[in-house]
N, C-alpha and C positions, 0 to 999 in steps of 0.2 A: 504494499497500500504504500503511496506516494504520502511524503510526509508533507504538514500542514506550513502554509508560508503567510498565514496570519498576521497581524497587526501585536499580537502579546506574543508573538513565538519567542521562546528563550527567554519568557522571564520566569519563569520557574523557582529562581534563585531570588526573586524580589519578594522578599517574605516581610510581612510584620513581626516584629519583637515580642514574646511571648506580653510583656509589661505594658506595651501599648496597643492590645487588640483589643477590642472590645466599641464602646459608645464613642464616636468620632467628638476629638477634643474643640470645641465651641472657637477658641482662640485661632485656634488653626486653622479652620475655617473660614473665619472672621479676618483672616490677616489685611493688613492695609498696605501696600508701596508705595514711594513716590517716584517721577520720573526720575534715572540716573541713578536709583539707588543698585547697588549690587547684589545679587543673589544667586545662589545655587540651586539648580535643579537635582531635587529628590523625590524622586517619584514612589507616590505611597501607593500602594497595591489595592489598599482598601474601598480606594475611591475607583468608577467603572472607566470615569473617561481620564484617559493617563495621557501624557506625551508621548513621543514614542522612544523606543527605548535605546536606542544608538545617542541619546543626549543625557540619559543617567550621568549626572556626575560633572555635567558641564557646567562653568560660572559665565555670567552674561550682565547687560543690565536693563532695566526697563526700559522701553523705548515710547509704551502707549498701554493702552487700556481697551477692552470693549467687554461691556458688561460687567462681569466681577472677574473674570478673566486678567492675565499680562501678556501684552508682546514683549518678551524676551531676546534682543539680538545677542546672539554668539557669533563665534568663528568655527567655522567645518570645512578645516582645510585651509583653503585659502580664500573661500567664499565667507560673506558677512550672511546669516542667517534670522530670519524673526520666525519665532514660535509662538503660538498662543496656547499658554500654559494658567491654569486654575491655582488657586494661591496657595491651597491643602499641598503644593507641588514645590513650592518657592521655599527657600532657608535663607534668609540674610546673611550677608558676608560684611563683616566689619572691616 
């Protein structure tokens, strides 16, 4: 049987630690960021809408907002890319 080529392929290792399981923390869900804030993409698999797994661990800056999601500009090789990420997958860098 042919292997799956789906969007979430290879994400079995993205697991939530035992102490973080259960009800969603409201603070993480309601996080606010400003333009030019530096953020890291840390995928939380508890939420069904995740950014593409290739962007796990990448750092970038906030360049815009759409609804409650944020546009994050990152470098992918030699290209600048803007990806749309929900705030529960973002961690602020100091």
